N, C-alpha and C positions, 0 to 999 in steps of 0.2 A: 432418703435414698430414692424413693419413688419419684420425687420432683426432679432429681438430677437425671435419672434415666429418661424421664419424659422430655426434658430439655434436649438431651442428646438425640433422641429419636426425632425431635422436631427439626433437627438440622444443626450444623455447626454454629457456634456463637459468633457474634459480630467481631469480637476481638481476635478470634482464631482466623476468621476470614481475612481480616486486616493483616494479621501476622504472615499469612501466606503471600499476600501482596507486597510485603516488605516496604513499608512507607519510606525507609531510608533511601530506597532506589528511585522513588518518584522524581526527586530533584535531578537525577541523572538524565532524564528525558525532558523534564519541564524546562530546565535551563537552556538546552539547545533549541527547544521549541520557541522559547522567548527570543533567543538570538535570531532565529529566522524572522520573527515578527519585527525585531529591531532593524534587520537588514532591509526588509520590505518597506518599512514606514519612515526610516531615518529619524525615528522618535524614540526617546527613552520610555515614554508612556504613550501607548497607542491612543487613537481618538476614542472618546467615550462611547460613541455609537457602535464601535466595534467590540466593546468589552463583553457583551453577552455571548457572542459567538466564540470569542477567544477564551473565555472562561470555560465554556463547554469543551473546547479543544484541549484545554489544560487538564480537565477531568479525564478526558479520553486518553491523552498521552501519559498521564500519571497513573492514577489508581486502576483504571479499567484495563489498559493494555498490559500493565505489569501483572495484574492479577491473572489475566488470560494466559500469558506466556509462562509465568512462574508456577501457577497451579498445575499446568500440564507437565512442566519440567519436573516438579517435585514428584508427580505421580509416576513418572518413568525413570526417575533417578534414585529410587529407593535402595537399590543394591549398593550404590556407592555412598549414599547418605548415611546408611547404617554403619559404615566404616569411617565416617568423617566426624571428628569431634566438633567441628564448627557447626554441624547441622543437628547437634544433639537435642536442641530445643524446638526442632521443627514440629509443627502441629500434626504432621502425618506420622512422625516417628513415635510420638508419645500417645497416639490414639485419639487426640482431640478432633481430628478430621480423618475420615476414612478415605481409602483410595478412590472409591466410587464417588464420594462427595467432592473430592479434589477435581476429578474429571468433569463433574457437573458444574462446579464453580468456574473452571476454565472455559467451558462452552458458554455459560451464561454471560460471563464477562466479555467474551469475544463478540457475542451477539449484541450486547449493550454498547460496546465500543463502536462497532460498525454502525449500529442504528443511530446513536447520538451524533456520530461524526457527520452524518448527512445534514445536520443542522448547521454545520460549519461550511460545507461545500462539497460538491461531487469529487473534485480532485483530491481534497483532503480525505474524504471517505475512501476513495480507491487506495490511497496510500496506507490508511489504517488497515484496510482489508488485507493488503499485501504484507504488512508488518505482522499481523496476527497469523496469516498463513505461513510466513517464514518462521515465526515462533513455534508453530506446530511442527514444521519440517525439522526444526532444530532438535526437538525432543522426542517425537513419535516415530517408532519403527514403521516401515523398514528404512525410511530416508535417514532419520536421526543424524542430522549434520553435526551434532555435538561430538560424535564419536568418529568423525572424519577429519583428520588433522588438516588444518588450513581452512576448511569450511567453518569450523567452530569459531575461528578468529574473524573471518570475513563477515559472518552473520552479525556478530555483536558489534564489530567496529563500524560497519556500514549503518547499522540500525541506530547507533548512538551518535556517530560522527557526522553522518550525512542525512539520514532520514529525519532526525530531530529538527535541524534547521530548515530542511526542505518542507516539513510539515507546517512549521510556523510561517514560512513564506507563503505556502499554499492557502493558509487560513486567511491571508490578506490579499494575495495576488495569485490567482490560479494559473497564470502564465509562467510555467516553469522554465521556459527558454531564457527568461531574464534573470534567473537565479544565479548568484555568483558562485559558480561551481568550484572555483579554487578554494573558497572557504570550506566547501564540503570535503575537498581533498585534505585540507589541513586538519579539519575535525576528525576525519577518518584515521589519519596518521596518529594523531594524539590519542584517539580511542584505542588503537592497536597498542600503543605504548602503555596505556593504563589497564587494558583488559588482560594482556598476556601475564602480568604478575598474578592475576586471580587464578589462572590455570596452575600456577606454581603452588599456590596455597592449597589447592585440592589435588596435587599431583599423586600423593601416596594413595589416597582413597580411590581416585580414578584408575590408577594402575592396578590396585587390588581387585577392582570391579571389572577389569578388562575393557575400560573405555579408552579408545585410542585418540585422546585429545592431542593437540599439538605438543603439549608438555610431555606427555607419555611417549609420543613418537620421537621427538628430537632430544629429550632430556632437559634438565633444568638450565644448564649453562647456555645451550644454544637458544632456547626459548627466551631466556633473559636477554641475550644479545640482540635477538630480533626485535624485541620490545624496545630496547635501548636505541637501536638504529632508527626505528619508526619515530620515537620521541625526538631524536636529534633532527630527523628530516622535517618533522612538523615545526620545530623551533626555527630551523634554517629557512623554511618557506615563509614564515612570518616576517623574517628580516627582508627577504626578497620582495614580498608584497609591500612592506613599508617603504623600502628603498625606491620602488617604482611608483608608489602612490596608488597601487591597485587594491581597492577595497579598504585596506588599512591606510589611514591618513599618513602622509609622509612625515608629518610632525611627530609621529610616534617612533621614528627610526632610532633616535638616541635611546629611548627607553627600551626598545627591542634589543639593541646592541648590548645594553646592560643586563637585561633580564634573561636573554637566551643562555649565556654561560651559567647564570644562577640556576635556571631550570634544568640544564643538562647536568650540572654538578649535583643538584638535589636528587635527581633520578639515581645517579650512581651511589649517593649516600643513603637514600631512603629505601631503594628497591634492590633486592638481591635474589640470587637463585633459590634461597630458602626464604620464602616470602610470607609475610603476614599482612593483613588488610590495613593495619595502622599506617604503614608507610605509604600505601596507595592513597589513603584519605588525606594525609598531610600534603602529599605531592599535588593532588587535585585541588586542595585549598590554595596552595601557592600559585597554581596555574590561574586561579580566579583573579589575581591581581592585574596581570596584563589584559585579561578579558574585560574586566571592569573599566580599565582605562580606555580600551578600544571603544567600549559602548559610549563613554562620555565624550570622546573626541569625534567619533563617527556621527554622533547626533549634534555636534556643535556646542555642547554644554560647556566644555573646557577646551582650551587651546594650549598645547604644550610648546 
């Protein structure tokens, strides 16, 4: 018993810290980060001399940024998390990590993320600093954008759909004026479509805690339809880009014409007003197929 107490006083265990950082979420930002690298280099595998900086960037975009924003989010979301069965195994709820420790973890991860990002580049570091700042604004009162309907969606969709590819691009090329912004728009629309169902999964807990998220404000049906509309818009934009040969190679047009109805139908089948995360995961996995084909054709590895 004495040993256990001593360990707890020394600080949270590594596995508990990792649990707060949600490793399953790391890929959500690392994949868009890689897409930005691919767009900047036109190569499936970046040049070897760039790997050290890019690996540092991946560590920043994955474990560190997520730990910074999720630890502070968990610290200020305790009222709703106590009412949410999905959060029952949270390290903060069962006492493995204290509220004070969570806030310290968030600050330490934020400092480490910004500090390490300087090794990638100044533009990249500025982006990471803004992302962390936005993460705090999302969770911490009095700003707390999570409880401001519309802002909750905008923060997450822009962070995942636009900031991720932009960060990957900046890691290679600090000239952001050359970034293909239409891809950022498509990514943001797709992120809206995938993020809104997560607000439905937490709807009852957020409503009981008095959090005015977009799902609480507009209800399950309207929130679902907004997400579905954004998903359709993202799919339609990919067809337009392929048809005009803008960013997406025109050779992908036939595949886009086939896949777009599939993705739209899959959203209607897998996502609903009463949402679980399983449908979101399956839909995101299905979305990876056209994304992978784009990577292969964009880099010239295959020709359709």
